[in-house]
N, C-alpha and C positions, 0 to 999 in steps of 0.2 A: 566490514573489511577484515582481512586476515591480520592476526596479531603479528607484530614484528618480533622475531626471535633474536634477541641480542646475544652477544658473546659472553657478557658478564652473567655469572650464575646468580648474583645477588640483585638482579634488576627487579624493581617493583612495578606492579601494574597500576597505572592511574587512568582514570576516565576523564577524557576531554569532553566538555559539554559546551556547545555553542548554540545560542538562540538567535534566530533571525526571522524577519517577517517576509512572507511572499504574498503580496496582495493583502487580503483580509485575514490570512491565516498566519499563525505563529508556529514556526517549525523549530524543532530541537534536534541537534546532531550530537550523538553520543558515540565516541570512539575510544576503545581501550588502547592505551599506549604503554610500552615498556620504557620506564625511566631508569637511567638516562637513555635518551633516544640516540641510536647509533647512525641512523640514516640521515640523508640531507633533508632539511626542512622544506626546501622548495619542491623537491620530488614528492614528499609526503603531502604537501598542500595541493599539488597538481593531481595526485591520485584521489584525494578526497573530493575535489571538484568534479572529477570525471565519474567516479563510482557512484556518488550520491546525487549527481545531476543538480548541483547547486547553481543557482542563477549567477550570471557573470557579474552583476552589480554587487554581489556579496563577496567577490573575490578578494579585494583589498582588506575588507573587514575580517574575513576568515584568516587571512595570512597574518594580520596583526595579532589577532586573538590567539592563534596557534603558537606564534613565536613567543608571546608573553607567557602562555601556559607552560611551554617546554622550558623556558628559562627559569621560571619560578619553581617548577617541580624539580628541575635538575639541581638548583641551588639547595633546596630543602633536602634532596636525597644525599648530596655531598655533606651537608651539615649533620644529618643523622648518622651517616657512616663515620664522620669525624668524631662525633660524640661517643659512638660505640668503641672506636679505636682508643680514645683517651680513657674510657672506663676500663678497657682491658689492660691498658698500660699501668694505670694506678692500682689496679687489682693484682698486678704481678703476673698476669697470664702471658705476657710477652717479654722476652729477654731484651733488655735495653741495649746490651752490647751487640747482639745480633741485628737489631733494628738499625743502630747507627752504622754498622758495617755495610748493611745493604744500602742505606742512603748514601754513604760515601762512595761505594762502588758505582751506583747509578749516576751520581754527580760527575765522577771522574770520567766515566764512559761517554757521557753526553756533552761534556764541556771541552771546547777546543784547546784551551790553554793547558789542560791536563792530559791531552792526548799524547800517546807515545810517538816519537818521531819515526818516520818510515826508515827501515834499514836500507842503506844504499846497496843496490844490486851491482854485480860485476859488469853487466852489460852497460848500465848507465855510467859507471865509473870509466869503463874503457871508451865509451862514446865521447865523454868529456875530454879525456886525455888525448884521444885521436884528433878531435876537432882542434884542440890547442896546438898539437904538433904539426898538423897539416897546414896550419897558417903560420908556421915558423920556418926558419932556415932548414929544419929537419925534413921538410916536405920532399925534397929531392931524394933523400935517403929512403923515405917510406915508399916512394913510387918505384925506385929501383929495386928495393927488396921485394915488393909485390911482383915486379916484372920477373925477377929471378925465380920466384916461386912459380910463376906462370910458365916460364920456359921449362922448369923441371916437370910440371904436370903435362905439358905438351909433349915432351920427349917420352914420358911414360905412356901417354895415349897413343903416340906413334908406334911404340913397341907393341902395344896391345893390338892395334889395327893390323900391323904386319904379321903378328903371330896368328891372328884369326884368319887373315887372308891366306897364309900358307896352309892352315888346317883345311880351309874350304877348298883350295886347289887340290890338296892331297885327297880329300874326300871325293871331289868331283872325278878325279882319275880312277879311284877305286870303284865308284859307281858306274863309270863307263865300262870297266872290265866286267863288272857283275852283269850289266845289261847285255854285253856281248855273249855271255855264257847262259843268258836266260833261255830256257827251253832245251838246253843241251844237258848241262850238269847241274844247273840251279833252277829253282822254282820261284814262284811269286812270294812264297813265305820267306825264302832266303833273301830276296830283294828287300822285303819289308824289315827283316831283321837287321840288314846292313844299314838301311835308312834310319832305323831306330838307334843303332849304335852311333851313327854320325850325329844325330840330334843330341843324344846324351853327351857326346864328347864336346860339342859346341856349347852346351849349357854349362858343363863343368868348367870349360875354359873361360867363358864369359863371367861366371860367378867368381872365379879365381881373380880375374882382373878387377871386377867390381869391388871385391873385398880389399884388394891391394890399394886401389884408388881411394876408397873411403878411409883406409888407415892412413895413407899419406896425407890426404887433405886434412884429416883430424890433427895429425902431428904438426902440419904447417900452421894451422889455425892457432893451436896452443902456443907454439914457438913464437909466432908473430905477435900475439897479444901480450905474452910475457915480455917480449923484447920491447914493445911499445911502452909498457908500464915502466920497465927498468930505465929506458931512455928518458922518460919524463921525470923520473925520480933523480936521475943523474943531472939533468938540466936544472932542477930546483936546488939541489945540494951544491952544485958547482958555483964558485965565486968568479971564475974566469970564463965568462960566456964566449969570448972570442976564440979561446982554445977549443972549446967544444964545437963551435961552429966550424972551425977548420977541420976537426975530425969528422964532422958530419959531411962536409963537402968532399973529403978525400974518399970516403967509403963508397959512394955510388959508382965511381969510375971503375972500381974493382968488380962490383956486382954486375955492371952492364957492359962489361968488355965484350962478352960473346954477342950481345945484341948489336953493339955498335959496329962490330966487324962485318956483320951481314946486312947492315942497313942500306948499303949502297946497291945491294942486289934487288931491293924491293922498291917498286915504283907504284905509288898509290894512284888509282884511277880516279880522276875528279868526278864528282857527282854533278848532275844537271839540275840546277835549282834556280828559282826566282824568289825574290824577297819583296814584301810590300809592308807599308805602314798604313794602318787604317784608324779611323775614329768612329766609335759607336756611341749612341745615346742621343736623346733629343736635347735636353738642357745640360745635364752633366755628362760631357763627352769623356770617353776613356780611350786612350791610345793602346792599340794592340799591334803586335807584329805577326804577319802571316808569311809562311814560306811554302812554296810548291817544290817538292823534291822528287826526283826520279832515282830510286835506289831500291835495293833489296831490304826488306824489313829487318833482317838480321845484321845488316851492316851497322846498325846503331848499337849492336850488342857485342860484336866480335872485337877482339884485341888483335893487334898486329904483332906477331912474334918478333919480327925485325922491322918494327915500325919506324916511320920518319918522325921528325920533331913535331909535326902537326898532330900525329896520333898521341904523342906523349902530352902535348898541351891539352888535348881533349880529355885524356885520362886525368890530368891534374885538375881541370875544371870540374869533372865529375866528383873527384875526391873532395875538393874544396866545398862543394855544395851538398855533400852527403848528409850532414847534420845541420841543415840550414832551412830557411823558408823559401828556397828557390829550387825545388826538386824537379826532376825531369821524368816524364811518363811516356809510355808507348802502348798503343792499342794493338793487341795481337788477336787475330780472328781464329777461333778454334771451334772444335765440334762440342757436342754436349757431354763428353766423358771427361772427368777430372783425372787425367793421367798424362803421361808423356811417352806414349808407346808408338804413336804413328803421326805422319804428316808433319806439319809445321811445328807441332808440339815436340816431336822427337828431335827435330833439327835445333829448336831452341834449347832443349835440355842438353844436347851435345855441346852447344856453345857455352851454356852455363857451367858445365863440368870442366871446361878447359882452364878455368882459373878458380882458385879457392876463394870462397866467400868468407872473409875474416870478421864480418859484423853480424850477419844474419844466418838463419838456418839454411841448409841446402834445399834445392828445389823439391826433392822427393819428400822431405819432412814437411815443407810448407803445403804441398799438395795433400798429404795425409791429413793435416789439420783442416784443410778446406773440405775434404770429403766428410769429415766428422761434422763440420758445421752444416753442410748441405743435408746430411741425413737428419740432423736435429731440426733444421728449418722445415724439411718436408714433414716430419712428424708433427710439428706444431701446426702447420697449415692444414694437414689432414684432420687433426683433432678439431680445429675451428670450423672446417667445412662440414663436419658431421653435425655440429650444433646449429649450423645455419641452413636455411632452406636452399635448395639447388636453384640456381639462376641459369637458364640456358644461354649459352654464348656460341657465336660462330667459331667453329674450330676448337672449342674448349674440350670437347669429348676426346679428341685425338691426343691433346696435350695431357689431359688427366690420365688417360690410359697409358701413355708413355711413361709418366711419372710413377704410376702404380707398378708397371713392369720393372722399371729401373729407378728406384728412389734415390740412388746416388748420382743420377744425371741431372744436369741443369737445363733450363729451357732457353730457347732463343731470346736474346736480349738481356739475359742475365750474365754476370761476369764475376770473376774472382780475381784477387790481387796477389801478386808475389813481389817481395822486396829483395833487392839485390845491391850489393856493393862491388861486384866483380864484373860488371858489364862496362862496355866502353863509354857510352854516352847517356845511359838512362839508369834511374834508380828504381822505378816502379813499372811493373808490367800489368796491364789490364787485359786479362784473358776473356775476351768478349765472345760469347757463344752465338754462332750464326748457323743457319741451315742452308739448304740448296736454293731457297727462295731468293737469296741475294744475287744469284747468277741470272735470275730472270729480269725482264725489263719493266715489270709492272709493280714494283714496290712503291709505297707511298710514305708520307712523312710520319704515319702512325705505325710503320713497320717496327717489329721488335728490335732490329739492329739499329735503327735510327734512335729509338727511345733509349736503347742501351748507351749510345753515344751521349745523349743528354745526361743520363745518370753518371756517366764517367766524368763529364765536365763538371758536374756538381760536386763529385768527390774531389776533383782537382781544386775546386774553390775552397773546400772546407779543410783540405789537408796540405796546403802550401805547395801544390804542384803547379808551377808557373809555366812550364813548357810541356806540351803534350803533342805527340805525333799520331795522326789519325790517317788510316787508309782511305783515300778519297773515293775510290770506286768500290769500297767494301769488299775487296778481294785482294789477295796477295799475288796471284798469278793470272795472266791473261789466257783466254780460250777463244775458240773460233766464233762463238756466238756473240762475243763482245766486240761489236763493230764500232765504227766511229760515231754513228748516232746514239748507240747504246752508251758509250763512254760519256758523250756530251750530256745526255739526259741524266745519267747517274751523277755526274759531277755537279750539274746544276742543282739537283735535289739536295745533295750533301752540303754544298756551299750555302744554300738558302737556309737549311735546317741548322747548320752550325752557326750561321749568323744570328738566327733567332735565339739559339741557346746562349751565345756570347752576350747578347743584349740582356738576357736574364741574369747573367753573372753579376751585374751591378747590384741586384737585390740579394745575391748570395754572398758576395764578399765585399761590397761597398765600392766596387769599381777599381780593381787592381789591374795593372797592365800585364798582359800575358802574351805568350808566344804559342801559336798553333801552327804545326807543320802538317801540311797535306801531302801524304806519301802516295805516289803512283808506282805501279810495278816497273821493274827494271827493263822488262821486255817491250814497253810501250815505245812507239816511234817518237822521234824528235818532233815531227810535225804535229802529232797529237798533243805532245807536251805543251807546245807553244799555243795551240788552240785553247787548252785549259788555262794557260797563263793569261791569255787575253780575256777569258771569261771572268776571271776572278775580280778584276777592277770594276766590271760592270755590275756585279752583285754587291760587293763591299764598297764602302766610301773610302777610297784611297786618298791619302794626303797628297796634295799637289805641291811640287817644289816651287820655290820662289827664286828667280834669278835676278841678282842685283848687278847692275852695270853702272859704271862711273862715267860721267860726262867730262870730256876733255875740253 
């Protein structure tokens, strides 16, 4: 057998000798070993049995002899090294002070009681302070201050949109004039030059407003965090808490005056929803809440500029649970590109920019980090695949080619997470990658989108996300091919799969009660909604109500 090349340069080679009888013959096994042995003894024993074709009835005897030999030789090797070290120490070849300093440093670095305490970070301190203030009488002040900042950003965005709209209208008029003169006094090159000038002008204007918005949100975030810290310090220093409470209660009315003046003009459209209470599990039953909601997916993220008291209560609930073990998540179906340039991703990015995030990074910075993680993961996977033999899989070639062409893209069923404190009702967004296959009617329980939902629910269990909103039909918008049979078949598949995943939750989190919201597109008919509502109790075990009547 091959000799083991240990890491230690001073390893000594010892010969392991093992005698055994095979029938009438006496056999001797001689194996050179590097002591101390760095590899696992069980692995070494298995290799010896396989390479030298040792009979199975010798297995236990060989294991015992090998373990005894390695233990004996290792102790002797350590003893000899210790003797040499003591001889060098007594002979003065080693500096005693240097040796004691090295021992002290090693002991301090490996012993917990001597470990240096972690330096508190600004984010952790701010999180603790905010959590304490939001659960105090100062919560009303915090919410109104956040709303005031939101109104300021909204007005700035409105000015930006108005200026961009005016520029586009002016450019459209100029282009019409140029097209009328095409062929007379102007050529195609002149038209292209004008179009290029228009594009450059739009880019300059958009970059200008993007820079201004970034600067304003940065200033707001810094001012808000400093104000929260100062308010917390004032509350701790003050001896008259009632006076500070009065000051806290007076301030919001001044901040929210503009919002209250227009609240009567805003009428919130009620959502169509049904709620159910279910029990899952054979012996240890766990109660969960299910909701079927017809709404737009971004309604859970948008703030109302002149919102009603209900919107303010939802915002308060989101703020109260921001640093708690009851977080809210939302599944957003996206394409395979990690950006916010098109489709639902662009709409979500627009909503996320309407209000400054005072606790986490902005969406663009989070997406940049996700892109770096995706590139690193792709590099790790490709290096492992090179070391392993190729296994043919159905459809695997297309996926591997797609990854090779675009290593920064993600595959269907994979998802990335963004954290937010500036959304209306959710804290965590699961950006689940899906392809056009979800619009077909032949997906199964092993489809990447379904398996992605399973992984998302597992993340919810391990990261204290107790409420999650899932698109029931795995689409955000309805199309012509999505007929009533298509919707019923897709809803039944998702209901059954989610039920199975929720039953797995008991092994993931020990059986914690959770809320799962099934979201259907806003354009779905009311009749279709109630058909889905009637299907849900047939798949899940809905708790029956008990009516008590008194006898007269």
